[in-house]
N, C-alpha and C positions, 0 to 999 in steps of 0.2 A: 266710186263715190268721191266727189270733190269735197275737200274740207274748206270751210270758210276761214278767212283770215281772222285772227283774234280781234276782239273788240278793243278800241283804243283805251278804254278805261281799264281793262284788264292788263294791257301792256304797261300803263302808268303804274298800276298797283304792283306789278311784278318788278318794275324798276325801283319803286320805292322800297319794297321788301329787300331787294338786293343792296340798296344803299344802307338800310338799317342793319343788315347782317354785316356789311363791311365795317360800319361804325362800331358795332358791338365787338367785332374781332379786334379792331384797333384799340378799343378801350381795354379789353382784356389783356392785350399785349402790354399796353402802357402800365396797367396795374401790376402785372407780373414783373415788369422791368423795375418799377419803383420798389417793389418788395425785395428784389435782389439787391438793389442799391442800398436800401435801408439795412438789410442784413450785413452787407459788407461794411457799411459805416459803423454799425453797432459793434461789430467784431473789432474794428480798428480802435474805436473808443474804449472798449474793454481792455485792449492791449495797452493803450496809453495810460489809462487809470492804473492798471497793474504796475506799469513802469514807474509811475509817480509814487504809488504806494511803496514800492521797493526802495526808491530813492529816499523817501521820507523816513522809512524804517532804518536805512543805513545812516542817515544824518542823526537820527535819534540815538542810534547805537554809538556813534562817534562822540556824542556829548556826555555819555555816561562815564 
């Protein structure tokens, strides 16, 4: 039994689905990457604010 070649419309649909899947995967990767960068930045900002708080507390203690 010989199989017929796929219809051109089906091939176009399959290629479109493949492109959509690739775009979705890239978007998910970008979102994950941004979340990691945000978490790292948030941690660094917390450390900077804590250091400033410590510095202000020391300066306030020196004035007393």
